[in-house]
C-alpha positions as CSV (number, residue, x, y, z in Angstrom):
1,M,39.1,183.6,52.3
2,I,40.5,186.3,51.1
3,V,38.3,188.5,53.6
4,A,40.1,186.2,56.5
5,F,43.3,186.2,55.6
6,F,43.3,190.2,55.0
7,A,40.9,190.5,58.1
8,L,43.8,188.4,60.0
9,V,46.4,191.0,59.0
10,A,44.2,193.6,59.8
11,V,44.3,192.1,63.2
12,T,48.1,192.3,63.4
13,I,48.0,195.6,61.7
14,A,46.2,196.9,65.2
15,A,47.9,194.8,67.5
16,G,51.2,196.3,66.6
17,L,50.0,200.1,66.7
18,L,48.8,199.1,70.3
19,D,52.2,197.3,71.2
20,W,54.5,196.8,68.7
21,R,55.8,193.4,70.4
22,R,52.4,191.7,70.2
23,G,52.4,192.8,66.5
24,A,55.4,191.0,65.5
25,L,54.9,188.2,67.6
26,L,51.3,188.4,65.2
27,C,53.4,188.6,61.9
28,V,54.8,185.5,62.6
29,P,52.1,183.1,61.7
30,V,50.3,185.5,59.2
31,G,53.9,185.1,57.0
32,F,53.9,181.2,57.6
33,V,50.2,180.9,56.7
34,R,50.4,183.0,52.8
35,P,52.7,181.2,50.7
36,F,50.4,178.6,52.1
37,Y,47.2,178.9,51.2
38,A,48.3,180.6,47.8
39,L,50.0,176.9,47.1
40,Y,46.6,175.1,48.3
41,P,43.5,177.2,48.0
42,R,40.7,174.7,48.6
43,L,41.8,173.8,52.3
44,R,41.5,177.8,53.4
45,V,38.3,176.9,54.4
46,P,38.5,173.6,56.4
47,V,41.4,174.5,58.0
48,I,39.3,177.6,59.4
49,L,36.2,176.3,59.6
50,F,38.4,173.0,61.6
51,V,40.7,175.9,63.7
52,A,37.7,177.6,64.8
53,W,35.4,174.7,65.8
54,V,38.4,173.7,68.1
55,V,38.6,176.5,69.9
56,L,35.1,175.9,70.6
57,Q,34.7,172.9,71.4
58,S,38.0,173.7,73.8
59,A,35.7,176.6,75.5
60,M,32.9,174.4,76.0
61,T,35.3,172.0,77.8
62,L,36.3,174.7,80.3
63,L,32.9,175.6,80.7
64,R,31.6,172.3,81.5
65,T,34.5,170.9,83.7
66,G,36.3,174.3,85.0
67,R,38.7,172.7,84.2
68,P,41.3,174.2,81.9
69,V,43.6,171.4,81.7
70,L,41.5,169.6,79.8
71,A,40.4,172.9,77.3
72,G,44.6,173.3,76.9
73,L,45.4,169.2,76.9
74,G,42.3,170.1,73.4
75,L,44.1,172.6,71.9
76,L,46.7,171.3,72.3
77,S,46.0,168.0,70.4
78,Y,44.7,169.5,67.4
79,L,46.4,172.3,66.8
80,S,49.7,171.8,67.1
81,P,49.6,169.6,64.0
82,P,48.8,172.6,62.1
83,L,51.1,175.1,63.4
84,A,53.8,171.8,63.5
85,L,53.1,171.9,59.3
86,L,53.4,175.2,58.9
87,L,56.6,175.2,60.8
88,G,57.8,172.1,58.3
89,F,55.9,173.5,55.1
90,R,58.7,176.7,55.6
91,F,61.2,175.3,56.9
92,A,61.2,172.3,54.6
93,S,61.4,174.6,51.3
94,R,65.2,174.2,51.2
95,S,66.3,170.6,50.3
96,T,69.8,171.3,52.3
97,A,67.2,172.0,55.5
98,L,64.8,169.0,54.9
99,E,68.1,166.7,54.9
100,R,69.6,168.0,57.8
101,W,67.0,167.5,59.9
102,T,66.1,163.7,58.7
103,W,70.3,162.9,59.1
104,V,69.2,163.9,62.9
105,Y,66.4,162.6,63.1
106,L,67.2,159.0,62.5
107,A,70.2,159.6,64.4
108,G,67.7,160.1,67.5
109,G,65.8,157.1,66.1
110,G,69.5,154.5,66.2
111,L,69.9,156.0,70.2
112,V,66.4,155.0,70.8
113,A,66.8,151.8,69.0
114,A,70.2,151.2,70.5
115,T,69.5,151.6,74.4
116,V,66.0,148.9,73.3
117,G,68.7,146.8,72.3
118,L,70.9,147.0,75.6
119,E,67.5,146.8,77.1
120,F,66.9,143.4,75.9
121,A,70.2,142.5,76.2
122,G,69.7,142.7,80.2
123,V,71.0,145.7,81.1
124,E,69.3,147.7,83.5
125,H,69.8,151.1,84.1
126,V,67.2,154.1,85.7
127,L,66.5,155.5,82.4
128,F,64.7,151.5,81.2
129,D,62.3,152.2,83.3
130,S,58.8,152.0,81.8
131,I,56.1,154.6,83.3
132,G,53.7,151.8,82.0
133,V,52.6,148.3,81.4
134,D,55.4,146.9,79.8
135,L,54.3,142.9,80.0
136,V,51.2,141.3,77.4
137,Y,50.3,137.9,75.9
138,G,51.5,136.6,73.1
139,T,50.6,133.5,71.4
140,S,53.3,132.3,73.3
141,G,53.0,133.9,77.0
142,L,54.0,136.4,78.9
143,V,56.0,139.1,76.0
144,E,58.0,142.2,77.3
145,M,58.1,145.4,75.9
146,M,61.4,147.2,75.8
147,S,60.7,150.8,75.3
148,G,64.6,151.1,75.8
149,L,65.2,155.5,76.2
150,M,61.4,156.6,75.4
151,R,60.3,155.1,78.5
152,S,57.0,153.9,76.7
153,S,56.6,150.6,74.6
154,E,54.2,153.0,72.9
155,I,56.4,155.8,72.2
156,A,59.3,153.6,71.5
157,A,57.1,152.0,68.9
158,W,56.5,154.9,67.0
159,H,59.6,157.1,66.6
160,L,61.5,153.5,65.6
161,A,58.5,152.9,63.9
162,A,59.4,156.2,61.9
163,A,62.2,156.4,61.4
164,L,62.2,153.6,59.2
165,C,60.3,154.7,56.8
166,L,62.8,157.5,56.4
167,A,65.5,155.5,56.5
168,V,63.9,153.5,54.1
169,G,63.5,156.1,51.5
170,G,66.3,157.1,51.9
171,V,67.9,154.0,51.1
172,V,66.5,154.6,47.6
173,T,67.2,157.5,47.5
174,A,71.2,157.8,48.2
175,A,73.6,158.5,45.7
176,R,76.1,157.0,47.3
177,L,76.7,152.9,47.8
178,R,78.1,153.6,50.9
179,T,74.8,155.8,52.1
180,R,73.4,153.5,50.7
181,L,74.6,150.8,52.8
182,V,74.4,152.9,55.8
183,L,71.0,153.3,55.8
184,A,70.3,149.5,55.1
185,A,71.9,148.8,58.4
186,L,70.5,151.7,60.4
187,A,66.7,150.1,59.0
188,G,67.6,146.5,59.7
189,G,68.6,147.3,63.5
190,L,64.9,150.0,63.5
191,F,63.4,147.0,62.7
192,I,64.7,144.9,65.5
193,A,63.9,147.0,67.8
194,L,60.9,148.0,66.7
195,L,59.7,144.4,67.1
196,L,61.2,143.8,70.4
197,T,58.8,146.9,71.9
198,G,56.0,144.4,71.5
199,R,53.5,147.1,69.8
200,R,51.9,145.0,66.9
201,K,50.6,148.8,65.3
202,M,53.4,150.3,64.6
203,L,54.2,146.9,62.6
204,A,51.4,147.7,60.7
205,E,52.2,151.0,59.4
206,V,55.6,149.8,58.0
207,A,54.2,147.5,55.9
208,L,51.2,149.5,54.8
209,F,53.9,152.6,54.9
210,A,56.0,150.1,51.8
211,L,52.5,149.2,50.5
212,F,52.1,152.8,49.7
213,F,55.8,153.6,48.5
214,V,56.3,150.8,46.6
215,L,52.2,151.5,44.4
216,L,54.3,155.1,44.6
217,L,57.6,154.1,43.2
218,A,56.4,151.9,40.6
219,A,53.9,154.1,38.8
220,R,57.0,156.6,38.4
221,R,57.9,156.5,34.7
222,G,61.2,154.8,33.8
223,R,62.3,155.2,36.9
224,A,60.9,151.7,39.2
225,P,63.0,149.1,38.8
226,V,66.3,151.4,40.7
227,G,63.4,152.8,43.7
228,L,62.2,148.8,43.5
229,R,65.5,147.3,43.7
230,W,66.1,149.4,46.6
231,S,63.1,148.8,48.5
232,F,64.0,145.2,48.6
233,A,67.3,145.5,49.3
234,A,66.7,147.2,52.9
235,L,64.2,145.2,53.5
236,L,67.0,141.9,52.8
237,A,68.9,143.7,55.6
238,A,66.3,143.7,57.6
239,A,65.6,140.0,57.0
240,L,69.5,139.6,57.6
241,A,70.2,141.6,60.9
242,F,67.4,139.7,62.0
243,Q,68.8,136.3,61.4
244,L,72.1,137.4,62.8
245,V,70.3,138.8,66.6
246,S,68.7,135.3,66.6
247,R,71.5,133.6,67.1
248,G,71.4,132.2,70.4
249,R,68.9,133.6,70.9
250,G,65.9,132.1,69.0
251,L,63.8,131.6,71.4
252,V,63.5,134.0,73.3
253,L,62.9,135.9,70.3
254,V,59.8,133.8,68.9
255,P,57.4,135.6,71.1
256,Y,57.8,138.8,69.3
257,V,57.6,137.5,66.5
258,Q,54.4,135.5,67.1
259,R,53.0,138.2,68.0
260,G,54.0,140.4,65.5
261,V,52.7,137.9,62.9
262,T,49.3,138.1,64.7
263,V,48.9,142.3,63.8
264,V,47.9,140.3,60.5
265,A,44.8,138.7,61.3
266,E,43.7,141.3,64.2
267,S,44.2,144.0,61.7
268,T,40.1,144.5,59.9
269,Q,38.3,143.2,63.0
270,R,40.4,146.0,65.2
271,L,39.0,148.8,62.1
272,E,35.7,147.8,62.3
273,G,35.8,147.3,66.1
274,M,37.2,150.8,66.6
275,T,35.2,152.5,63.9
276,V,32.0,151.6,62.3
277,G,31.0,149.6,65.1
278,Q,30.9,152.4,68.0
279,L,29.8,155.4,66.8
280,G,26.4,155.0,67.1
281,S,26.8,153.9,71.6
282,I,29.7,157.1,71.2
283,V,27.2,159.5,69.5
284,S,24.4,158.0,72.0
285,R,26.9,158.6,75.5
286,T,28.3,162.0,74.0
287,G,25.8,163.7,72.1
288,F,25.7,165.2,69.0
289,L,28.3,167.7,69.7
290,G,30.2,165.9,72.2
291,L,32.0,166.9,75.4
292,G,34.6,169.4,74.4
293,A,37.9,169.0,72.1
294,G,40.6,167.6,75.0
295,T,37.9,165.5,77.5
296,G,39.1,162.2,75.9
297,A,42.8,163.0,75.2
298,Q,45.4,161.6,76.3
299,G,46.5,161.8,79.8
300,A,43.5,163.4,81.0
301,Q,41.9,160.8,82.8
302,Y,44.6,162.9,85.7
303,F,42.3,165.4,85.4
304,G,38.7,163.9,85.3
305,G,38.2,162.9,81.6
306,G,38.5,160.2,79.6
307,V,36.7,156.9,80.3
308,E,34.5,159.1,83.2
309,L,33.1,161.1,80.7
310,V,33.7,158.8,77.5
311,G,34.1,155.9,77.6
312,G,36.2,153.5,76.6
313,A,34.2,153.0,72.8
314,A,36.7,156.0,72.0
315,E,39.8,154.0,72.3
316,G,39.6,154.7,68.6
317,G,41.1,157.6,66.8
318,L,37.9,158.4,65.2
319,G,36.1,157.5,68.3
320,K,37.7,160.2,70.3
321,I,37.3,162.5,67.6
322,L,33.0,161.8,67.7
323,A,33.3,161.8,70.9
324,E,35.4,165.7,72.2
325,L,34.2,167.5,68.9
326,G,31.0,165.3,68.4
327,V,29.3,164.7,64.3
328,P,30.0,168.1,63.1
329,G,33.4,168.1,64.1
330,V,33.7,165.1,62.5
331,A,32.6,166.0,59.2
332,I,34.6,168.9,59.3
333,L,37.7,166.4,59.5
334,A,36.3,164.1,57.0
335,W,36.4,167.6,54.3
336,L,39.4,168.3,55.7
337,S,41.3,165.3,55.3
338,I,38.9,165.0,51.7
339,A,40.7,168.3,49.9
340,F,44.2,167.0,51.7
341,G,44.2,164.2,49.8
342,R,43.4,165.4,46.7
343,A,47.1,167.9,47.9
344,L,48.7,164.8,48.2
345,R,47.7,163.2,44.6
346,R,48.3,166.3,43.2
347,I,51.8,166.9,44.3
348,A,52.4,163.1,44.0
349,R,51.1,163.4,39.9
350,G,54.0,166.7,39.7
351,A,56.6,164.2,41.3
352,G,56.7,161.9,38.8
353,R,58.2,164.8,36.9
354,L,61.0,166.0,38.7
355,P,64.4,164.2,38.9
356,Q,64.8,160.7,41.7
357,P,66.8,162.9,44.0
358,L,63.0,165.3,44.7
359,A,60.8,162.7,43.4
360,V,61.6,159.7,46.0
361,P,61.8,161.5,48.9
362,A,58.4,163.3,48.1
363,Y,57.7,159.3,48.3
364,A,58.6,158.6,50.9
365,L,56.6,161.0,53.1
366,I,54.2,160.0,51.2
367,A,53.5,156.4,52.2
368,F,53.9,157.7,55.5
369,L,50.8,160.0,55.6
370,P,48.7,157.8,54.7
371,A,49.9,154.9,56.7
372,N,49.5,156.9,60.3
373,L,46.3,157.9,59.0
374,A,45.8,154.2,59.4
375,V,46.8,153.1,62.6
376,F,45.6,156.8,64.6
377,L,41.8,155.2,63.8
378,T,42.7,151.7,65.8
379,A,44.7,153.7,68.4
380,H,44.7,157.1,69.6
381,Q,46.9,156.8,72.5
382,V,50.2,157.9,70.9
383,Y,48.9,160.6,69.2
384,G,48.6,162.3,72.0
385,D,51.7,163.0,73.2
386,P,53.1,166.2,71.7
387,F,56.5,165.3,69.8
388,V,55.2,162.8,67.6
389,L,52.5,165.5,66.7
390,I,54.6,167.7,65.8
391,V,56.6,165.4,63.6
392,L,54.0,164.4,61.8
393,G,52.6,167.8,61.1
394,W,56.6,168.7,60.5
395,L,57.0,165.9,58.1
396,A,53.4,166.7,56.4
397,G,54.0,170.4,55.6
398,A,57.9,168.8,53.8
399,V,55.3,167.2,52.1
400,L,53.5,170.3,51.1
401,A,56.4,172.3,50.5
402,L,57.5,170.1,47.2
403,P,56.1,171.9,45.0
404,H,57.3,175.2,46.1
405,R,60.6,173.8,46.6
406,A,61.3,172.2,43.2
407,R,60.6,176.0,41.7
408,A,63.1,177.6,44.0
409,E,65.5,175.1,42.3
410,G,64.7,175.3,39.6
411,A,63.1,171.4,39.4
412,I,60.5,172.7,37.8
413,A,58.7,175.8,35.9
């Protein structure tokens, strides 16, 4: 893969000789990739193979359908996370930059939560008009799914869940009691707003995050009690905030609570149904090589793709990838996922030797990634939003930047 890197450098030099402006632009990805591959050499081959396969499958989409938009959707959905990862890797190499970004994102999450609360309180505004389904049947009848400023309950739920996970991590990390109390209160508000969206998958994501986060904290020698106490305090704050909001509207909130609880009973069945239960039927419909990147992407139905091409069986993330990229694409992505998982495990082990201000945020980000993987396997629709993909890639890059950042700050030799 050293050959591949120097080939990229050669292309950059050649482009610079022909047109210095293009050469200057190409220097940017070369500069980003160089330190990343130096830290994670095992990711080189699967990353290059995955990018090459996505580009090839996007070309196949264009040749098969004659629709450039579908091919563009394929490139956007598969390549925007790696690009965001590289940017996040560089940006988060310094703790102050990552902290500023986190506070800005938490402020955005708080704004979304506030608008969801206003919508639930009966405030009507054109900005709150849902652009998708806003009613769903729960165990107690119809449940109105709130979306607030995001205008999509699923998108709102994902960002609320992401902000909630970051807030819990901040509660454990913050040095000042006042900051911890503010973040705990914010976590409570985010939890209530998340419940009001009616999106159970995101509640499952938060539950999985909490499980992974607590396990990582418990594995940290000599520091687990502090982290566990503040994690419990954040959850208790969420419960107390929920009780305060419930007064006077308890009967109205019951359907949301009952719908949220059902995610536990249905999660295993849905996971099986959206993965191994339908893989055979997907291959028989789309073929061994798939139908091309972008054919099953969110929004593809408006351009001749979607269910008409890949079928409804590809609703889950794994099914979508299989339908679009085929068996070889799934195999390459599995290789990449294993290599990425090993990198996360190495980072988690190394974080145990770092000071708490560096280790605990790393644990929170590490726990957030596999929690999203579980949600993606059951439903990929929310991951068709470019901003969601960018945030995920950004946070993944922040995790991978931890060793580089720790060395820069003198935390490790």
